[in-house]
LUMKE-454959 format. One record per residue (C-alpha): x, y, z; residue number from 1; residue in one letter. Coordinates in nm, 4 decimals. Each point is the difference from the previous one (the first is absolute). Last residue first. Layout:
BEGIN
NODE        xx        yy        zz  zator  kolza
NODE         X         Y         Z    NUM      A
...
This chain:
BEGIN
NODE        xx        yy        zz  zator  kolza
NODE   -7.3908    8.5966   -0.7794    382      F
NODE   -0.0328   -0.2097    0.3167    381      Q
NODE    0.2791   -0.2483    0.0572    380      Q
NODE   -0.0940   -0.3516    0.1071    379      V
NODE   -0.1555   -0.0993   -0.3339    378      E
NODE   -0.2479   -0.2858    0.0641    377      E
NODE   -0.2905    0.1921   -0.1580    376      P
NODE    0.1891    0.0128   -0.3300    375      G
NODE    0.1893    0.3046   -0.1220    374      P
NODE   -0.1102    0.1631   -0.3265    373      T
NODE    0.1163    0.0050   -0.3621    372      A
NODE    0.0974   -0.3502   -0.1082    371      F
NODE   -0.3414   -0.1417   -0.0905    370      R
NODE   -0.1210    0.3474   -0.1001    369      Y
NODE    0.2353    0.0124   -0.3012    368      D
NODE    0.1142    0.3614   -0.0500    367      K
NODE    0.2500    0.0238    0.2859    366      V
NODE    0.0267    0.3687    0.0889    365      T
NODE    0.3211    0.0956    0.1764    364      F
NODE    0.0725    0.3380    0.1618    363      R
NODE    0.3245    0.1940    0.0412    362      V
NODE   -0.0186    0.2968    0.2368    361      E
NODE    0.0592    0.3577   -0.1151    360      G
NODE   -0.2887    0.1414    0.2018    359      T
NODE   -0.2141    0.0527   -0.3110    358      E
NODE    0.0373   -0.3662   -0.0974    357      D
NODE    0.2799   -0.1641   -0.1973    356      T
NODE   -0.1093   -0.2825   -0.2273    355      D
NODE    0.0818   -0.3632   -0.0684    354      I
NODE   -0.2529   -0.1959   -0.2027    353      E
NODE   -0.0614   -0.3731   -0.0083    352      M
NODE   -0.0442   -0.2943   -0.2322    351      P
NODE    0.0745   -0.3504    0.1373    350      V
NODE    0.2192   -0.2364   -0.2002    349      L
NODE   -0.0599   -0.3553    0.1144    348      M
NODE    0.2138   -0.3039    0.0792    347      A
NODE   -0.0035   -0.3787   -0.0172    346      G
NODE   -0.3286   -0.1381    0.1284    345      S
NODE   -0.3225    0.1048    0.1688    344      Q
NODE    0.1164    0.3389    0.1207    343      T
NODE   -0.2207    0.1483    0.2713    342      G
NODE    0.1803   -0.1748    0.2836    341      T
NODE   -0.0842   -0.1344    0.3428    340      Y
NODE    0.2254   -0.1216    0.2830    339      A
NODE   -0.2027   -0.1435    0.2876    338      D
NODE   -0.2163    0.1072    0.2949    337      D
NODE    0.0044    0.3695   -0.0921    336      G
NODE   -0.3002    0.0198   -0.2302    335      Q
NODE   -0.2448   -0.1097    0.2679    334      D
NODE   -0.3690    0.0603   -0.0688    333      N
NODE    0.0388   -0.0989   -0.3635    332      Q
NODE   -0.2279    0.1829   -0.2438    331      L
NODE    0.2867    0.2215   -0.1210    330      M
NODE    0.1889   -0.3131   -0.1031    329      L
NODE   -0.2843   -0.1028   -0.2292    328      D
NODE    0.0019    0.3387   -0.1777    327      D
NODE    0.3785   -0.0167   -0.0358    326      Y
NODE    0.0213   -0.3509   -0.1410    325      P
NODE    0.1921   -0.2159    0.2509    324      V
NODE    0.3583   -0.0971   -0.0778    323      Y
NODE    0.1869   -0.1501    0.2929    322      T
NODE    0.3251    0.1797    0.0699    321      G
NODE    0.2568    0.1957   -0.1953    320      N
NODE   -0.0995    0.0229   -0.3664    319      K
NODE    0.1671    0.2898   -0.1743    318      F
NODE   -0.0313    0.3748   -0.0551    317      A
NODE    0.1845    0.2513   -0.2200    316      T
NODE   -0.0922    0.3681    0.0147    315      M
NODE   -0.0792    0.2176   -0.3015    314      W
NODE    0.0408    0.3722   -0.0675    313      W
NODE   -0.0788    0.1780   -0.3264    312      R
NODE    0.2781    0.1786   -0.1903    311      G
NODE   -0.1273   -0.1066   -0.3399    310      Q
NODE    0.2817   -0.2525   -0.0468    309      S
NODE   -0.0913   -0.1627    0.3301    308      D
NODE    0.1200    0.1271    0.3363    307      K
NODE    0.1207   -0.2254    0.2802    306      F
NODE   -0.0911   -0.0901    0.3564    305      P
NODE    0.1322   -0.3155    0.1653    304      T
NODE   -0.2146   -0.2317    0.2091    303      G
NODE    0.1421   -0.1694    0.3053    302      H
NODE   -0.3477    0.0043    0.1582    301      G
NODE   -0.2756    0.1094   -0.2386    300      L
NODE   -0.2797   -0.2177    0.1446    299      F
NODE   -0.1652    0.3208    0.1299    298      R
NODE    0.1281    0.3396   -0.1074    297      G
NODE    0.2067    0.3112    0.0608    296      V
NODE   -0.0742    0.1135    0.3566    295      W
NODE    0.2080    0.2318    0.2141    294      K
NODE    0.2671   -0.0373    0.2677    293      R
NODE    0.0730    0.3310    0.1737    292      E
NODE    0.2409    0.2350   -0.1704    291      S
NODE    0.3713   -0.0621   -0.0445    290      Y
NODE    0.3012    0.1814    0.1452    289      P
NODE    0.1626   -0.0961   -0.2248    288      G
NODE    0.3112   -0.1514   -0.1564    287      L
NODE   -0.1293    0.0482   -0.3558    286      I
NODE   -0.0785    0.3611    0.0860    285      N
NODE   -0.3294    0.1891   -0.0267    284      D
NODE   -0.1850   -0.3008    0.1378    283      A
NODE   -0.2946   -0.2262   -0.0744    282      T
NODE   -0.1411   -0.3215    0.1463    281      A
NODE   -0.1530   -0.3000   -0.1731    280      Y
NODE   -0.2062   -0.3145    0.0460    279      Y
NODE   -0.0571   -0.3216   -0.1950    278      L
NODE   -0.2076   -0.2938    0.1186    277      N
NODE    0.0195   -0.3755    0.0517    276      Y
NODE   -0.3459   -0.0848    0.1320    275      T
NODE   -0.1197   -0.1501    0.3272    274      G
NODE    0.2259   -0.2280    0.2030    273      K
NODE    0.3172   -0.1274   -0.1623    272      R
NODE    0.2287    0.1488    0.2647    271      P
NODE   -0.1895    0.2207    0.2483    270      K
NODE   -0.0127    0.3795   -0.0439    269      D
NODE   -0.3699   -0.0502   -0.0837    268      T
NODE    0.0261    0.1469   -0.3514    267      S
NODE    0.3177   -0.1882   -0.0815    266      W
NODE    0.2853    0.2308   -0.0884    265      A
NODE    0.1828    0.1455   -0.3014    264      T
NODE    0.1909    0.3250   -0.0305    263      G
NODE    0.0192    0.2854   -0.2485    262      F
NODE    0.2020    0.3209    0.0440    261      L
NODE   -0.1068    0.3024   -0.2035    260      V
NODE    0.2551    0.2797   -0.0201    259      Y
NODE   -0.1745    0.3283   -0.0732    258      K
NODE    0.1023    0.2823   -0.2335    257      D
NODE   -0.1939   -0.1183   -0.3085    256      E
NODE   -0.0520   -0.3676    0.0723    255      H
NODE    0.3254   -0.1708    0.0914    254      K
NODE   -0.0154   -0.3766    0.0212    253      I
NODE    0.0937   -0.2488    0.2702    252      V
NODE   -0.0373   -0.3730    0.0522    251      F
NODE   -0.0162   -0.2316    0.3018    250      T
NODE   -0.1523   -0.3460   -0.0275    249      G
NODE    0.0543   -0.1028    0.3613    248      E
NODE   -0.1014    0.0403    0.3654    247      H
NODE   -0.2390    0.2936    0.0047    246      G
NODE   -0.0166    0.3788    0.0338    245      I
NODE    0.0939    0.0012    0.3681    244      K
NODE   -0.2120    0.2433    0.2010    243      R
NODE   -0.1058    0.3624    0.0473    242      D
NODE    0.2678    0.2202   -0.1578    241      S
NODE    0.0744   -0.2428   -0.2809    240      P
NODE    0.3384   -0.1633    0.0461    239      W
NODE    0.2829    0.0200   -0.2514    238      A
NODE    0.2940   -0.1154    0.2123    237      K
NODE    0.3545    0.0934   -0.0980    236      K
NODE    0.3035   -0.2263   -0.0409    235      K
NODE    0.3326    0.1718    0.0460    234      Q
NODE    0.2311    0.1413   -0.2612    233      G
NODE    0.0754   -0.1336   -0.3448    232      Q
NODE   -0.0726   -0.3415   -0.1477    231      F
NODE    0.2136   -0.1384   -0.2806    230      A
NODE   -0.0151   -0.0881   -0.3704    229      S
NODE   -0.2870    0.2263   -0.1045    228      L
NODE    0.2513    0.1778   -0.2299    227      E
NODE   -0.0895    0.3425    0.1449    226      S
NODE    0.0231   -0.1294    0.3570    225      N
NODE   -0.3030   -0.1453    0.1731    224      L
NODE   -0.2129    0.1523    0.2765    223      Q
NODE   -0.1764   -0.2345    0.2391    222      L
NODE   -0.3686    0.0063    0.0920    221      I
NODE   -0.1930   -0.2347    0.2328    220      D
NODE   -0.3774    0.0001    0.0523    219      T
NODE   -0.1666   -0.2749   -0.2052    218      A
NODE    0.2865   -0.2490    0.0474    217      A
NODE    0.1793    0.1713   -0.2895    216      Y
NODE    0.0805    0.3352   -0.1603    215      L
NODE    0.3179    0.0509   -0.2006    214      M
NODE    0.0973    0.3516   -0.0905    213      Y
NODE    0.1835    0.1808   -0.2772    212      N
NODE    0.0832    0.3696   -0.0201    211      K
NODE   -0.0359    0.1519   -0.3463    210      G
NODE   -0.1446    0.3318    0.1176    209      D
NODE   -0.3471   -0.0973   -0.1241    208      D
NODE    0.0079   -0.3098    0.2196    207      D
NODE    0.0838   -0.3521   -0.1130    206      Q
NODE   -0.1985   -0.2761    0.1704    205      F
NODE    0.0779   -0.3698    0.0325    204      L
NODE   -0.2029   -0.2792    0.1600    203      T
NODE    0.0821   -0.2726    0.2505    202      P
NODE   -0.2642   -0.2518    0.1152    201      D
NODE    0.1889   -0.1132    0.3125    200      H
NODE    0.3580    0.1241    0.0137    199      R
NODE    0.2255   -0.2627    0.1625    198      H
NODE    0.3615    0.0552   -0.0972    197      G
NODE    0.1130    0.1888   -0.3082    196      F
NODE    0.3701   -0.0222    0.0788    195      K
NODE   -0.0058   -0.3701    0.0857    194      E
NODE   -0.2462   -0.0817   -0.2777    193      T
NODE    0.1905    0.1746   -0.2772    192      G
NODE   -0.0436    0.3611   -0.1071    191      M
NODE    0.0346    0.0853   -0.3681    190      L
NODE   -0.0351   -0.3640   -0.0947    189      E
NODE    0.0093   -0.0172   -0.3791    188      Q
NODE   -0.2834   -0.0412   -0.2473    187      Y
NODE    0.0396   -0.1100   -0.3630    186      P
NODE   -0.2508    0.1348   -0.0471    185      G
NODE   -0.3575   -0.0256   -0.1183    184      M
NODE   -0.0779    0.3659    0.0726    183      V
NODE    0.3273    0.1148   -0.1501    182      N
NODE    0.2984    0.1779    0.1570    181      D
NODE   -0.0197   -0.2187    0.3089    180      A
NODE   -0.0131    0.0290    0.3803    179      V
NODE   -0.0986   -0.2373    0.2827    178      W
NODE   -0.0475    0.0800    0.3692    177      L
NODE    0.0305   -0.3070    0.2221    176      V
NODE   -0.2076   -0.1982    0.2485    175      A
NODE    0.0212   -0.1853    0.3314    174      R
NODE   -0.2588   -0.0553    0.2707    173      Q
NODE   -0.0497   -0.3648   -0.1023    172      S
NODE   -0.3607    0.0623   -0.1083    171      N
NODE    0.1266    0.2201   -0.2803    170      T
NODE   -0.0150    0.3654   -0.1058    169      T
NODE    0.0201    0.1711   -0.3361    168      H
NODE    0.1629    0.2906   -0.1816    167      T
NODE    0.0846    0.0198   -0.3693    166      I
NODE    0.1742    0.2978   -0.1555    165      Y
NODE    0.0155    0.1086   -0.3638    164      W
NODE    0.2408    0.2717   -0.1071    163      K
NODE   -0.0279    0.3372   -0.1710    162      N
NODE    0.0379    0.1859    0.3320    161      N
NODE   -0.3029   -0.1783    0.1449    160      L
NODE   -0.2375   -0.2602   -0.1453    159      Y
NODE   -0.1588   -0.2124    0.2716    158      H
NODE   -0.1334   -0.3578    0.0010    157      L
NODE   -0.1492   -0.1476    0.3153    156      E
NODE    0.0041   -0.3536    0.1378    155      P
NODE   -0.2353   -0.0900    0.2879    154      A
NODE    0.1216   -0.3402    0.1157    153      W
NODE    0.2676   -0.2574   -0.0822    152      L
NODE   -0.0259   -0.3235    0.1984    151      L
NODE    0.2796   -0.1963    0.1664    150      A
NODE   -0.0454   -0.3540    0.1288    149      K
NODE    0.0094   -0.0666    0.3740    148      G
NODE   -0.3133   -0.2123   -0.0017    147      Q
NODE   -0.1980    0.2940   -0.1426    146      N
NODE    0.0570    0.2075    0.3170    145      H
NODE    0.1955   -0.1720    0.2761    144      K
NODE    0.3167    0.2059   -0.0358    143      R
NODE    0.3472   -0.1450    0.0419    142      T
NODE   -0.0082   -0.1366   -0.3565    141      A
NODE   -0.0338    0.3524   -0.1384    140      A
NODE    0.3324    0.0936    0.1619    139      H
NODE    0.1728   -0.2940   -0.1666    138      K
NODE   -0.1609    0.0856   -0.3341    137      A
NODE    0.1311    0.3567    0.0148    136      F
NODE    0.3454   -0.1207    0.1030    135      A
NODE    0.0048   -0.2347   -0.2999    134      D
NODE   -0.1477    0.2613   -0.2374    133      I
NODE    0.2753    0.2482    0.0738    132      N
NODE    0.0304    0.1450   -0.3505    131      S
NODE   -0.3749   -0.0208   -0.0523    130      L
NODE   -0.0978   -0.1227   -0.3476    129      M
NODE   -0.1914   -0.2990    0.1404    128      G
NODE   -0.2476    0.2448    0.1516    127      L
NODE   -0.1114    0.0876   -0.3511    126      K
NODE    0.0064    0.3255   -0.1987    125      V
NODE   -0.0755    0.0408   -0.3728    124      P
NODE   -0.3220   -0.2048    0.0062    123      V
NODE   -0.1755    0.0355   -0.3347    122      G
NODE   -0.1616    0.2455   -0.2389    121      L
NODE   -0.3619   -0.1143    0.0227    120      L
NODE   -0.2358    0.2048   -0.2144    119      E
NODE   -0.2998    0.2058    0.1118    118      W
NODE   -0.2923    0.1500   -0.1919    117      D
NODE   -0.2376    0.2268    0.1938    116      A
NODE    0.2322    0.2351    0.1895    115      L
NODE    0.0647    0.1836   -0.3323    114      N
NODE    0.3653   -0.0555   -0.0922    113      K
NODE    0.0436   -0.3093    0.2119    112      S
NODE    0.2838   -0.1786    0.1785    111      R
NODE    0.0541   -0.3073    0.2142    110      W
NODE    0.2889   -0.0728    0.2373    109      I
NODE    0.0540   -0.3017    0.2265    108      E
NODE    0.2387    0.0627    0.2887    107      V
NODE    0.1359   -0.3245    0.1369    106      G
NODE   -0.0256   -0.3260    0.1892    105      E
NODE    0.2096   -0.2380   -0.2089    104      N
NODE    0.2560   -0.0532    0.2769    103      K
NODE   -0.2859   -0.0774    0.2410    102      Y
NODE   -0.0792   -0.3345   -0.1554    101      D
NODE   -0.2603   -0.0693    0.2683    100      Y
NODE   -0.2766   -0.0461   -0.2582     99      K
NODE    0.1289    0.0738   -0.3479     98      A
NODE    0.0594    0.3277   -0.1809     97      G
NODE    0.0854    0.0262   -0.3673     96      G
NODE   -0.2354    0.2950   -0.0527     95      L
NODE   -0.1219    0.1017    0.3454     94      V
NODE   -0.2521   -0.2361    0.1586     93      R
NODE    0.2614   -0.0901    0.2652     92      D
NODE   -0.0485    0.3376    0.1705     91      L
NODE   -0.1892    0.2515   -0.2191     90      R
NODE    0.0320    0.3216    0.2002     89      T
NODE   -0.0428    0.2940   -0.2346     88      G
NODE    0.0974    0.1530   -0.3328     87      T
NODE   -0.1451    0.2335   -0.2631     86      Y
NODE    0.1647    0.2410   -0.2367     85      Y
NODE   -0.1945    0.2643   -0.1919     84      F
NODE    0.1618    0.0989   -0.3279     83      Y
NODE    0.0624    0.3615   -0.1020     82      G
NODE    0.3726   -0.0527   -0.0574     81      D
NODE    0.0942    0.1885    0.3170     80      P
NODE   -0.1826   -0.2631    0.2059     79      G
NODE   -0.3428    0.0170    0.1584     78      K
NODE   -0.0361   -0.1897    0.3256     77      M
NODE   -0.2183   -0.2861    0.1205     76      I
NODE    0.0316   -0.2103    0.3166     75      Y
NODE   -0.2198   -0.2869    0.1108     74      P
NODE    0.0685   -0.1135    0.3601     73      D
NODE   -0.1390   -0.3501   -0.0492     72      R
NODE   -0.0537   -0.2202   -0.3041     71      L
NODE   -0.1101   -0.3563   -0.0647     70      F
NODE   -0.1729   -0.0455   -0.3349     69      M
NODE   -0.3733   -0.0461   -0.0554     68      G
NODE   -0.0573    0.3644   -0.0842     67      S
NODE    0.3108    0.2032   -0.0934     66      F
NODE   -0.1927    0.3236   -0.0537     65      I
NODE   -0.3482    0.1096    0.1053     64      Q
NODE   -0.1213    0.3558   -0.0454     63      V
NODE   -0.1273    0.2287    0.2753     62      A
NODE   -0.2697    0.2447   -0.1085     61      K
NODE   -0.0330    0.3515   -0.1456     60      D
NODE    0.3177    0.0829   -0.1927     59      H
NODE   -0.2049    0.0124   -0.3209     58      N
NODE    0.2597   -0.1698   -0.2204     57      K
NODE    0.0936   -0.2547    0.2655     56      L
NODE   -0.3685   -0.0622    0.0645     55      H
NODE   -0.0512   -0.0617   -0.3722     54      E
NODE    0.3002   -0.2307   -0.0173     53      R
NODE   -0.1426   -0.1823    0.3018     52      D
NODE   -0.3191   -0.0805   -0.1893     51      V
NODE    0.1809   -0.1151   -0.3142     50      K
NODE    0.2404   -0.2344    0.1782     49      N
NODE    0.3470    0.1112    0.0991     48      L
NODE    0.2904   -0.1611   -0.1817     47      S
NODE    0.2559   -0.2644    0.0968     46      F
NODE    0.3430   -0.1051   -0.1223     45      S
NODE    0.2541   -0.2825   -0.0266     44      K
NODE   -0.1837   -0.2164    0.2501     43      P
NODE    0.2323   -0.1424    0.2675     42      V
NODE    0.1766   -0.3357    0.0249     41      A
NODE    0.1296   -0.1033    0.3413     40      A
NODE    0.3224   -0.1899    0.0499     39      G
NODE    0.2542   -0.1624   -0.2267     38      Q
NODE    0.0881    0.0309   -0.3672     37      K
NODE   -0.1905    0.3289   -0.0118     36      P
NODE   -0.3436    0.0267   -0.1623     35      V
NODE   -0.1362    0.3425   -0.0946     34      V
NODE   -0.3587   -0.0824   -0.0831     33      M
NODE   -0.2237    0.0659   -0.2986     32      E
NODE   -0.3591   -0.0381    0.1133     31      S
NODE    0.0074    0.3751    0.0601     30      S
NODE   -0.1865    0.1128    0.3063     29      F
NODE   -0.3322    0.1839   -0.0215     28      E
NODE   -0.0563    0.2400    0.2842     27      P
NODE   -0.2488   -0.0317    0.2842     26      G
NODE   -0.3668   -0.0317    0.0886     25      F
NODE   -0.0750   -0.2787   -0.2454     24      A
NODE    0.3218   -0.1784    0.0832     23      L
NODE    0.2710   -0.0723   -0.2551     22      A
NODE    0.1343   -0.3278    0.1343     21      T
NODE    0.3441    0.0068    0.1587     20      C
NODE   -0.0539   -0.1884    0.3256     19      S
NODE   -0.2548   -0.2290   -0.1608     18      A
NODE    0.2529   -0.1237   -0.2513     17      G
NODE    0.0633    0.1757   -0.3286     16      L
NODE   -0.0431   -0.1946   -0.3230     15      T
NODE    0.3204   -0.0252   -0.1988     14      F
NODE    0.2362    0.2177   -0.2035     13      S
NODE    0.3751   -0.0149    0.0453     12      A
NODE    0.2811    0.2522    0.0107     11      L
NODE    0.3502   -0.1089    0.0881     10      L
NODE    0.2494    0.1124    0.2613      9      V
NODE    0.3568   -0.1253    0.0478      8      H
NODE    0.1311    0.3474    0.0908      7      T
NODE   -0.2563    0.2774   -0.0037      6      F
NODE    0.0054    0.3627   -0.1116      5      V
NODE    0.1183   -0.0397   -0.3582      4      R
NODE   -0.2563   -0.2672   -0.0801      3      K
NODE   -0.2677    0.2175    0.1583      2      L
NODE    0.0807    0.2807   -0.2451      1      M
């Protein structure tokens, strides 16, 4: 299968370097690597260790995935074929990537049948595929971030209307919406960079009536046409009734009759001070009005919720800040003087429950205590 997916790719076995070693607390990576002609090699597969498999089975504690490998903004969805698909921000560590070779920045896709054993499928979308790559690169060069070189951030994979869609953002304030008939492509630009514009952390949502929406920048909503090829109407703001929900990492689900809008913010309301947390608000309509901002979990910023094959809820989490073991962090007098995280490396799957209480409100219960409650530095009282 891998031979069909990649061009000029070979498989080789050798001892993993420190960045890919199977860590005691994390999964076991295959020593067999996918090795492109140029750029980064990536393990062909990885599997959860015995302890984490038990926690995955019991749905009682966060499990570690992708340890020792760079990953941000982890995203998991279940496809129509029963497989779980996994992607995230990988920068130049993506398969075939190389430092400052922005054209190979792309969307790396993994899949699993059971959330425990994962195989690398490949990188079906790269920045170098953009139709207006020259204009894109010129705009990126005007920005100071990353020495003017483009980066691809926060990809998501959606299956709507029997087609696969990929959204993402970039540090050059340009992105596109991709579409394909198959998960590994070939992908085509459904909306190019000029039409798509600057949509930070975009996500897609299809309502029960078939209407399509794009949410981005934590609070903005635009309706899409039936083909998802153009925006319709005016931009709407999805603000909680009491305050802004956050600055990025937006996502939306529908739980029973309620729309649940997720947003990400630092606990102190100051960039990279405190912990990177996840919040939510609810509404009876996708466009609002929304409730006050409520609490989901600590260290869960830019997490995405999904159900496993048994219908149980999980939330993704990743390392964003200095890792301090939870019990040690709770002994610190000041937990808002720096950026702290509860994920040591790679990403984690955090078990949770979503229920509706007697008043009809949606409630979250995070089942791992390390992620469940706000820290003392949290500016909002819950």
